Backbone and ligand atoms as CSV (ligand in chain L), in Angstrom:
chain,resi,resn,atom,element,x,y,z
A,1,MET,N,N,-100.452,-49.288,53.792
A,1,MET,CA,C,-100.400,-50.247,52.680
A,1,MET,C,C,-101.479,-51.314,52.862
A,2,ASN,N,N,-102.350,-51.429,51.885
A,2,ASN,CA,C,-103.401,-52.443,51.949
A,2,ASN,C,C,-102.951,-53.652,51.114
A,3,GLN,N,N,-102.702,-54.764,51.827
A,3,GLN,CA,C,-102.147,-55.948,51.154
A,3,GLN,C,C,-103.105,-56.501,50.101
A,4,ASP,N,N,-104.397,-56.396,50.386
A,4,ASP,CA,C,-105.387,-56.921,49.440
A,4,ASP,C,C,-105.398,-56.098,48.149
A,5,THR,N,N,-105.304,-54.783,48.290
A,5,THR,CA,C,-105.238,-53.905,47.114
A,5,THR,C,C,-103.992,-54.234,46.295
A,6,LEU,N,N,-102.888,-54.444,46.998
A,6,LEU,CA,C,-101.623,-54.740,46.307
A,6,LEU,C,C,-101.706,-56.089,45.586
A,7,TYR,N,N,-102.337,-57.059,46.237
A,7,TYR,CA,C,-102.519,-58.378,45.628
A,7,TYR,C,C,-103.343,-58.261,44.333
A,8,LYS,N,N,-104.429,-57.501,44.400
A,8,LYS,CA,C,-105.288,-57.352,43.214
A,8,LYS,C,C,-104.533,-56.658,42.075
A,9,ALA,N,N,-103.714,-55.685,42.425
A,9,ALA,CA,C,-102.920,-54.977,41.403
A,9,ALA,C,C,-101.931,-55.940,40.743
A,10,ALA,N,N,-101.297,-56.792,41.564
A,10,ALA,CA,C,-100.329,-57.760,41.008
A,10,ALA,C,C,-101.039,-58.785,40.121
A,11,LYS,N,N,-102.222,-59.228,40.525
A,11,LYS,CA,C,-102.980,-60.202,39.719
A,11,LYS,C,C,-103.416,-59.581,38.391
A,12,ALA,N,N,-103.817,-58.312,38.417
A,12,ALA,CA,C,-104.220,-57.638,37.169
A,12,ALA,C,C,-103.023,-57.526,36.230
A,13,ALA,N,N,-101.850,-57.212,36.785
A,13,ALA,CA,C,-100.637,-57.117,35.961
A,13,ALA,C,C,-100.274,-58.487,35.392
A,14,GLN,N,N,-100.440,-59.514,36.214
A,14,GLN,CA,C,-100.097,-60.879,35.777
A,14,GLN,C,C,-100.880,-61.273,34.524
A,15,GLU,N,N,-102.120,-60.813,34.439
A,15,GLU,CA,C,-102.943,-61.158,33.260
A,15,GLU,C,C,-102.354,-60.610,31.974
A,16,LYS,N,N,-101.546,-59.543,32.095
A,16,LYS,CA,C,-100.948,-58.919,30.917
A,16,LYS,C,C,-99.623,-59.581,30.524
A,17,ALA,N,N,-99.160,-60.534,31.338
A,17,ALA,CA,C,-97.835,-61.125,31.093
A,17,ALA,C,C,-97.728,-61.674,29.675
A,18,TYR,N,N,-96.543,-61.518,29.107
A,18,TYR,CA,C,-96.243,-62.087,27.793
A,18,TYR,C,C,-95.273,-63.234,28.042
A,19,ALA,N,N,-95.820,-64.439,28.149
A,19,ALA,CA,C,-94.994,-65.591,28.521
A,19,ALA,C,C,-95.301,-66.799,27.633
A,20,PRO,N,N,-95.160,-66.631,26.300
A,20,PRO,CA,C,-95.525,-67.731,25.404
A,20,PRO,C,C,-94.546,-68.907,25.463
A,21,TYR,N,N,-93.357,-68.689,26.003
A,21,TYR,CA,C,-92.338,-69.755,25.993
A,21,TYR,C,C,-92.420,-70.599,27.260
A,22,SER,N,N,-92.531,-69.948,28.409
A,22,SER,CA,C,-92.599,-70.710,29.663
A,22,SER,C,C,-94.041,-70.986,30.090
A,23,GLN,N,N,-94.985,-70.216,29.556
A,23,GLN,CA,C,-96.385,-70.278,30.029
A,23,GLN,C,C,-96.478,-69.975,31.518
A,24,PHE,N,N,-95.460,-69.358,32.071
A,24,PHE,CA,C,-95.435,-69.056,33.512
A,24,PHE,C,C,-95.603,-67.549,33.675
A,25,LYS,N,N,-96.824,-67.150,33.994
A,25,LYS,CA,C,-97.123,-65.725,34.082
A,25,LYS,C,C,-96.875,-65.210,35.493
A,26,VAL,N,N,-96.169,-64.089,35.568
A,26,VAL,CA,C,-95.826,-63.488,36.863
A,26,VAL,C,C,-96.326,-62.038,36.879
A,27,GLY,N,N,-96.819,-61.615,38.029
A,27,GLY,CA,C,-97.215,-60.217,38.223
A,27,GLY,C,C,-96.551,-59.680,39.467
A,28,ALA,N,N,-96.241,-58.402,39.447
A,28,ALA,CA,C,-95.633,-57.766,40.624
A,28,ALA,C,C,-96.265,-56.399,40.830
A,29,ALA,N,N,-96.434,-56.013,42.085
A,29,ALA,CA,C,-96.959,-54.689,42.415
A,29,ALA,C,C,-96.129,-54.092,43.542
A,30,ILE,N,N,-95.718,-52.858,43.319
A,30,ILE,CA,C,-94.845,-52.129,44.260
A,30,ILE,C,C,-95.641,-51.010,44.922
A,31,VAL,N,N,-95.378,-50.786,46.212
A,31,VAL,CA,C,-95.804,-49.548,46.874
A,31,VAL,C,C,-94.548,-48.709,47.089
A,32,ASP,N,N,-94.556,-47.477,46.574
A,32,ASP,CA,C,-93.373,-46.623,46.737
A,32,ASP,C,C,-93.471,-45.771,47.998
A,33,GLU,N,N,-92.495,-44.891,48.174
A,33,GLU,CA,C,-92.412,-44.080,49.408
A,33,GLU,C,C,-93.575,-43.110,49.565
A,34,LYS,N,N,-94.292,-42.851,48.466
A,34,LYS,CA,C,-95.464,-41.953,48.568
A,34,LYS,C,C,-96.763,-42.736,48.660
A,35,GLY,N,N,-96.654,-44.059,48.687
A,35,GLY,CA,C,-97.861,-44.886,48.752
A,35,GLY,C,C,-98.454,-45.182,47.387
A,36,HIS,N,N,-97.762,-44.778,46.335
A,36,HIS,CA,C,-98.267,-45.052,44.989
A,36,HIS,C,C,-97.942,-46.489,44.577
A,37,ILE,N,N,-98.831,-47.066,43.783
A,37,ILE,CA,C,-98.659,-48.448,43.329
A,37,ILE,C,C,-98.168,-48.462,41.886
A,38,HIS,N,N,-97.197,-49.329,41.613
A,38,HIS,CA,C,-96.651,-49.524,40.261
A,38,HIS,C,C,-96.633,-51.025,39.999
A,39,THR,N,N,-97.007,-51.416,38.793
A,39,THR,CA,C,-97.118,-52.849,38.521
A,39,THR,C,C,-96.260,-53.263,37.331
A,40,GLY,N,N,-96.007,-54.554,37.249
A,40,GLY,CA,C,-95.244,-55.098,36.126
A,40,GLY,C,C,-95.573,-56.567,35.915
A,41,CYS,N,N,-95.223,-57.046,34.734
A,41,CYS,CA,C,-95.416,-58.466,34.402
A,41,CYS,C,C,-94.167,-58.948,33.672
A,42,ASN,N,N,-94.019,-60.263,33.582
A,42,ASN,CA,C,-92.863,-60.751,32.819
A,42,ASN,C,C,-93.132,-60.620,31.316
A,43,ILE,N,N,-92.073,-60.341,30.590
A,43,ILE,CA,C,-92.153,-60.101,29.143
A,43,ILE,C,C,-91.047,-60.924,28.500
A,44,GLU,N,N,-91.423,-62.064,27.948
A,44,GLU,CA,C,-90.413,-62.976,27.405
A,44,GLU,C,C,-90.028,-62.596,25.973
A,45,ASN,N,N,-89.016,-63.292,25.479
A,45,ASN,CA,C,-88.516,-63.026,24.132
A,45,ASN,C,C,-88.066,-64.343,23.517
A,46,ALA,N,N,-88.168,-64.454,22.185
A,46,ALA,CA,C,-87.696,-65.651,21.486
A,46,ALA,C,C,-86.201,-65.855,21.738
A,47,ALA,N,N,-85.475,-64.771,21.943
A,47,ALA,CA,C,-84.084,-64.862,22.418
A,47,ALA,C,C,-84.184,-64.936,23.947
A,48,TYR,N,N,-84.304,-66.147,24.468
A,48,TYR,CA,C,-84.718,-66.356,25.864
A,48,TYR,C,C,-84.038,-65.457,26.913
A,49,PRO,N,N,-82.691,-65.309,26.860
A,49,PRO,CA,C,-82.062,-64.597,27.992
A,49,PRO,C,C,-82.454,-63.132,28.108
A,50,ILE,N,N,-83.005,-62.539,27.077
A,50,ILE,CA,C,-83.310,-61.109,27.205
A,50,ILE,C,C,-84.730,-60.845,27.701
A,51,GLY,N,N,-85.444,-61.891,28.085
A,51,GLY,CA,C,-86.760,-61.687,28.686
A,51,GLY,C,C,-86.634,-60.868,29.967
A,52,CYS,N,N,-87.734,-60.247,30.346
A,52,CYS,CA,C,-87.722,-59.370,31.526
A,52,CYS,C,C,-88.657,-59.932,32.592
A,53,CYS,N,N,-88.183,-59.985,33.830
A,53,CYS,CA,C,-89.006,-60.459,34.938
A,53,CYS,C,C,-90.041,-59.412,35.345
A,54,ALA,N,N,-91.108,-59.879,35.971
A,54,ALA,CA,C,-92.192,-58.999,36.414
A,54,ALA,C,C,-91.688,-57.930,37.397
A,55,GLU,N,N,-90.819,-58.338,38.305
A,55,GLU,CA,C,-90.334,-57.394,39.321
A,55,GLU,C,C,-89.582,-56.247,38.655
A,56,GLN,N,N,-88.779,-56.602,37.632
A,56,GLN,CA,C,-87.971,-55.576,36.980
A,56,GLN,C,C,-88.837,-54.663,36.125
A,57,SER,N,N,-89.910,-55.209,35.529
A,57,SER,CA,C,-90.769,-54.297,34.768
A,57,SER,C,C,-91.564,-53.398,35.720
A,58,ALA,N,N,-91.879,-53.881,36.932
A,58,ALA,CA,C,-92.547,-53.016,37.922
A,58,ALA,C,C,-91.598,-51.904,38.389
A,59,VAL,N,N,-90.338,-52.242,38.567
A,59,VAL,CA,C,-89.360,-51.210,38.959
A,59,VAL,C,C,-89.249,-50.152,37.852
A,60,SER,N,N,-89.246,-50.584,36.593
A,60,SER,CA,C,-89.207,-49.614,35.486
A,60,SER,C,C,-90.398,-48.665,35.570
A,61,GLN,N,N,-91.572,-49.225,35.839
A,61,GLN,CA,C,-92.775,-48.392,35.958
A,61,GLN,C,C,-92.634,-47.401,37.113
A,62,MET,N,N,-92.104,-47.875,38.247
A,62,MET,CA,C,-91.940,-46.983,39.395
A,62,MET,C,C,-91.027,-45.809,39.028
A,63,ILE,N,N,-89.901,-46.134,38.405
A,63,ILE,CA,C,-88.923,-45.076,38.088
A,63,ILE,C,C,-89.507,-44.075,37.093
A,64,ILE,N,N,-90.152,-44.577,36.034
A,64,ILE,CA,C,-90.683,-43.669,35.011
A,64,ILE,C,C,-91.809,-42.813,35.568
A,65,ASN,N,N,-92.496,-43.319,36.609
A,65,ASN,CA,C,-93.592,-42.552,37.216
A,65,ASN,C,C,-93.135,-41.690,38.393
A,66,GLY,N,N,-91.825,-41.634,38.618
A,66,GLY,CA,C,-91.289,-40.718,39.636
A,66,GLY,C,C,-91.114,-41.315,41.019
A,67,GLY,N,N,-91.424,-42.602,41.187
A,67,GLY,CA,C,-91.199,-43.245,42.486
A,67,GLY,C,C,-89.712,-43.443,42.714
A,68,LYS,N,N,-89.294,-43.413,43.984
A,68,LYS,CA,C,-87.851,-43.503,44.261
A,68,LYS,C,C,-87.476,-44.732,45.081
A,69,ASN,N,N,-88.416,-45.251,45.859
A,69,ASN,CA,C,-88.033,-46.321,46.792
A,69,ASN,C,C,-89.151,-47.350,46.945
A,70,ILE,N,N,-88.763,-48.625,46.866
A,70,ILE,CA,C,-89.741,-49.707,47.057
A,70,ILE,C,C,-89.943,-49.915,48.556
A,71,GLU,N,N,-91.154,-49.642,49.029
A,71,GLU,CA,C,-91.469,-49.939,50.440
A,71,GLU,C,C,-91.980,-51.374,50.566
A,72,HIS,N,N,-92.823,-51.774,49.598
A,72,HIS,CA,C,-93.381,-53.125,49.565
A,72,HIS,C,C,-93.389,-53.591,48.110
A,73,ILE,N,N,-93.199,-54.904,47.929
A,73,ILE,CA,C,-93.420,-55.498,46.612
A,73,ILE,C,C,-94.125,-56.832,46.817
A,74,LEU,N,N,-95.169,-57.044,46.046
A,74,LEU,CA,C,-95.925,-58.297,46.144
A,74,LEU,C,C,-95.812,-59.006,44.796
A,75,ILE,N,N,-95.484,-60.289,44.834
A,75,ILE,CA,C,-95.221,-61.043,43.601
A,75,ILE,C,C,-96.161,-62.242,43.544
A,76,VAL,N,N,-96.795,-62.433,42.384
A,76,VAL,CA,C,-97.663,-63.605,42.209
A,76,VAL,C,C,-97.218,-64.414,40.994
A,77,GLY,N,N,-97.267,-65.731,41.174
A,77,GLY,CA,C,-97.004,-66.663,40.072
A,77,GLY,C,C,-98.199,-67.592,39.969
A,78,ARG,N,N,-97.958,-68.907,40.134
A,78,ARG,CA,C,-99.096,-69.837,40.132
A,78,ARG,C,C,-99.971,-69.602,41.353
A,79,ASN,N,N,-101.284,-69.722,41.162
A,79,ASN,CA,C,-102.215,-69.529,42.277
A,79,ASN,C,C,-101.882,-70.447,43.433
A,80,GLY,N,N,-101.806,-69.861,44.619
A,80,GLY,CA,C,-101.603,-70.674,45.813
A,80,GLY,C,C,-100.214,-71.256,45.945
A,81,GLU,N,N,-99.240,-70.683,45.225
A,81,GLU,CA,C,-97.844,-71.126,45.376
A,81,GLU,C,C,-96.967,-69.889,45.482
A,82,PRO,N,N,-95.963,-69.937,46.335
A,82,PRO,CA,C,-95.061,-68.791,46.383
A,82,PRO,C,C,-94.288,-68.648,45.076
A,83,CYS,N,N,-94.036,-67.417,44.661
A,83,CYS,CA,C,-93.166,-67.165,43.508
A,83,CYS,C,C,-92.033,-66.266,43.994
A,84,PRO,N,N,-91.026,-66.856,44.637
A,84,PRO,CA,C,-89.947,-66.036,45.193
A,84,PRO,C,C,-89.150,-65.362,44.082
A,85,PRO,N,N,-88.724,-64.131,44.315
A,85,PRO,CA,C,-87.965,-63.424,43.272
A,85,PRO,C,C,-86.646,-64.125,42.963
A,86,CYS,N,N,-86.280,-64.157,41.694
A,86,CYS,CA,C,-85.000,-64.770,41.288
A,86,CYS,C,C,-83.849,-63.939,41.860
A,87,GLY,N,N,-82.667,-64.461,41.770
A,87,GLY,CA,C,-81.490,-63.782,42.339
A,87,GLY,C,C,-81.287,-62.386,41.769
A,88,ALA,N,N,-81.420,-62.267,40.441
A,88,ALA,CA,C,-81.217,-60.949,39.813
A,88,ALA,C,C,-82.260,-59.959,40.313
A,89,CYS,N,N,-83.498,-60.409,40.458
A,89,CYS,CA,C,-84.558,-59.508,40.940
A,89,CYS,C,C,-84.327,-59.106,42.385
A,90,ARG,N,N,-83.781,-59.998,43.191
A,90,ARG,CA,C,-83.468,-59.628,44.585
A,90,ARG,C,C,-82.487,-58.456,44.599
A,91,GLN,N,N,-81.497,-58.538,43.720
A,91,GLN,CA,C,-80.506,-57.465,43.649
A,91,GLN,C,C,-81.162,-56.153,43.195
A,92,VAL,N,N,-82.067,-56.244,42.226
A,92,VAL,CA,C,-82.752,-55.039,41.718
A,92,VAL,C,C,-83.669,-54.453,42.794
A,93,ILE,N,N,-84.386,-55.322,43.517
A,93,ILE,CA,C,-85.267,-54.839,44.593
A,93,ILE,C,C,-84.418,-54.139,45.661
A,94,PHE,N,N,-83.275,-54.733,45.986
A,94,PHE,CA,C,-82.392,-54.135,47.004
A,94,PHE,C,C,-81.905,-52.760,46.546
A,95,GLU,N,N,-81.521,-52.655,45.293
A,95,GLU,CA,C,-81.003,-51.384,44.743
A,95,GLU,C,C,-82.037,-50.262,44.855
A,96,HIS,N,N,-83.290,-50.597,44.584
A,96,HIS,CA,C,-84.343,-49.570,44.534
A,96,HIS,C,C,-85.244,-49.591,45.768
A,97,GLY,N,N,-84.795,-50.292,46.800
A,97,GLY,CA,C,-85.536,-50.323,48.056
A,97,GLY,C,C,-84.600,-49.949,49.179
A,98,ASN,N,N,-84.784,-50.600,50.300
A,98,ASN,CA,C,-83.875,-50.428,51.436
A,98,ASN,C,C,-83.874,-51.754,52.187
A,99,LYS,N,N,-83.045,-51.865,53.226
A,99,LYS,CA,C,-82.903,-53.188,53.846
A,99,LYS,C,C,-84.221,-53.703,54.434
A,100,ASP,N,N,-85.135,-52.765,54.730
A,100,ASP,CA,C,-86.417,-53.167,55.327
A,100,ASP,C,C,-87.543,-53.334,54.308
A,101,THR,N,N,-87.234,-53.161,53.023
A,101,THR,CA,C,-88.265,-53.366,51.998
A,101,THR,C,C,-88.937,-54.721,52.209
A,102,GLN,N,N,-90.267,-54.707,52.210
A,102,GLN,CA,C,-91.025,-55.932,52.486
A,102,GLN,C,C,-91.416,-56.634,51.192
A,103,VAL,N,N,-91.108,-57.924,51.122
A,103,VAL,CA,C,-91.432,-58.744,49.951
A,103,VAL,C,C,-92.572,-59.679,50.347
A,104,HIS,N,N,-93.714,-59.529,49.674
A,104,HIS,CA,C,-94.909,-60.310,49.994
A,104,HIS,C,C,-95.090,-61.398,48.939
A,105,LEU,N,N,-95.310,-62.619,49.405
A,105,LEU,CA,C,-95.496,-63.759,48.505
A,105,LEU,C,C,-96.746,-64.537,48.894
A,106,GLU,N,N,-97.327,-65.200,47.910
A,106,GLU,CA,C,-98.418,-66.117,48.236
A,106,GLU,C,C,-97.845,-67.320,48.967
A,107,THR,N,N,-98.672,-67.949,49.780
A,107,THR,CA,C,-98.244,-69.171,50.455
A,107,THR,C,C,-99.085,-70.335,49.947
A,108,ALA,N,N,-98.641,-71.535,50.290
A,108,ALA,CA,C,-99.318,-72.736,49.805
A,108,ALA,C,C,-100.771,-72.799,50.266
A,109,ASP,N,N,-101.083,-72.163,51.387
A,109,ASP,CA,C,-102.472,-72.203,51.871
A,109,ASP,C,C,-103.236,-70.930,51.508
A,110,ASN,N,N,-102.849,-70.326,50.366
A,110,ASN,CA,C,-103.569,-69.155,49.836
A,110,ASN,C,C,-103.578,-67.946,50.760
A,111,GLN,N,N,-102.564,-67.850,51.589
A,111,GLN,CA,C,-102.395,-66.645,52.402
A,111,GLN,C,C,-101.260,-65.835,51.778
A,112,LEU,N,N,-100.915,-64.722,52.424
A,112,LEU,CA,C,-99.764,-63.943,51.965
A,112,LEU,C,C,-98.737,-63.887,53.086
A,113,SER,N,N,-97.481,-64.124,52.737
A,113,SER,CA,C,-96.404,-64.015,53.713
A,113,SER,C,C,-95.606,-62.755,53.391
A,114,CYS,N,N,-94.744,-62.387,54.291
A,114,CYS,CA,C,-94.010,-61.135,54.130
A,114,CYS,C,C,-92.646,-61.269,54.790
A,115,GLN,N,N,-91.591,-60.899,54.080
A,115,GLN,CA,C,-90.253,-60.919,54.669
A,115,GLN,C,C,-89.433,-59.782,54.074
A,116,SER,N,N,-88.353,-59.416,54.763
A,116,SER,CA,C,-87.564,-58.279,54.282
A,116,SER,C,C,-86.647,-58.730,53.146
A,117,ILE,N,N,-86.278,-57.778,52.299
A,117,ILE,CA,C,-85.339,-58.094,51.213
A,117,ILE,C,C,-83.982,-58.502,51.803
A,118,SER,N,N,-83.622,-57.956,52.979
A,118,SER,CA,C,-82.329,-58.360,53.581
A,118,SER,C,C,-82.311,-59.827,53.954
A,119,SER,N,N,-83.481,-60.370,54.328
A,119,SER,CA,C,-83.494,-61.796,54.668
A,119,SER,C,C,-83.401,-62.639,53.398
A,120,LEU,N,N,-83.895,-62.103,52.276
A,120,LEU,CA,C,-83.816,-62.846,51.008
A,120,LEU,C,C,-82.466,-62.663,50.319
A,121,LEU,N,N,-81.797,-61.555,50.638
A,121,LEU,CA,C,-80.492,-61.266,50.025
A,121,LEU,C,C,-79.543,-60.726,51.094
A,122,PRO,N,N,-79.053,-61.637,51.965
A,122,PRO,CA,C,-78.133,-61.173,53.010
A,122,PRO,C,C,-76.800,-60.733,52.414
A,123,ASP,N,N,-76.121,-59.829,53.085
A,123,ASP,CA,C,-74.793,-59.363,52.648
A,123,ASP,C,C,-74.802,-58.881,51.192
A,124,ALA,N,N,-75.813,-58.108,50.859
A,124,ALA,CA,C,-75.951,-57.652,49.471
A,124,ALA,C,C,-74.797,-56.759,49.048
A,125,PHE,N,N,-74.430,-56.862,47.795
A,125,PHE,CA,C,-73.510,-55.902,47.176
A,125,PHE,C,C,-74.309,-54.637,46.904
A,126,ASP,N,N,-73.792,-53.494,47.331
A,126,ASP,CA,C,-74.501,-52.245,47.029
A,126,ASP,C,C,-73.504,-51.132,46.746
A,127,HIS,N,N,-74.018,-49.907,46.607
A,127,HIS,CA,C,-73.172,-48.769,46.206
A,127,HIS,C,C,-72.034,-48.511,47.180
A,128,SER,N,N,-72.190,-48.925,48.441
A,128,SER,CA,C,-71.138,-48.630,49.415
A,128,SER,C,C,-69.834,-49.343,49.056
A,129,GLN,N,N,-69.938,-50.482,48.393
A,129,GLN,CA,C,-68.709,-51.172,47.967
A,129,GLN,C,C,-67.965,-50.342,46.918
A,130,LEU,N,N,-68.726,-49.664,46.057
A,130,LEU,CA,C,-68.117,-48.874,44.989
A,130,LEU,C,C,-67.463,-47.613,45.530
A,131,ASP,N,N,-67.984,-47.110,46.656
A,131,ASP,CA,C,-67.503,-45.840,47.201
A,131,ASP,C,C,-66.159,-45.977,47.926
A,132,LYS,N,N,-65.719,-47.216,48.180
A,132,LYS,CA,C,-64.504,-47.394,48.977
A,132,LYS,C,C,-63.264,-46.997,48.193
L,1,LIG,N1,N,-89.933,-64.787,36.369
L,1,LIG,C1,C,-90.262,-63.570,36.879
L,1,LIG,O1,O,-90.946,-62.767,36.215
L,1,LIG,N2,N,-89.817,-63.266,38.122
L,1,LIG,C2,C,-89.062,-64.083,38.897
L,1,LIG,O2,O,-88.554,-63.656,39.933
L,1,LIG,C3,C,-88.876,-65.472,38.511
L,1,LIG,C4,C,-89.147,-65.777,37.080
L,1,LIG,C5,C,-90.358,-65.124,35.003
L,1,LIG,C6,C,-89.223,-65.166,34.016
L,1,LIG,C7,C,-89.811,-66.057,32.941
L,1,LIG,O3,O,-90.564,-65.253,32.046
L,1,LIG,C8,C,-90.758,-66.977,33.708
L,1,LIG,O4,O,-90.963,-66.371,34.968
L,1,LIG,C9,C,-90.225,-68.393,33.905
L,1,LIG,O5,O,-88.970,-68.376,34.483
């Protein structure tokens, strides 16, 4: 996984964001289990709650393109600021990843940081609860 390639993919997706209400454009880029990259951007709506986050549109792209598992996801918001995934997106990343899925964010000093989805969403609800 080349972090720089993933960053560029997320930035390109961010440019496509449809965010006329918040003016807050987000881009996300996923590396799946085969090393393929899938991207997404946020897509807002005049009916605010039905807008879609960048991470979730990237997951849609992964699924439609045959990817099964998120190995890495990189998220960009404002330049040089972290854009941590919202709570709902953490749950979606967990569902379509694994406990070691790596979440990459920009840092305040224009670097990239990386942490596991389990650290961002400890004690996640998952399918095992349903199987009991
Ligand atoms: N947003 C994302 O796309 N991902 C997140 O994890 C946080 C928020 C979007 C939703 C909305 O379009 C805008 O950012 C402002 O909240």
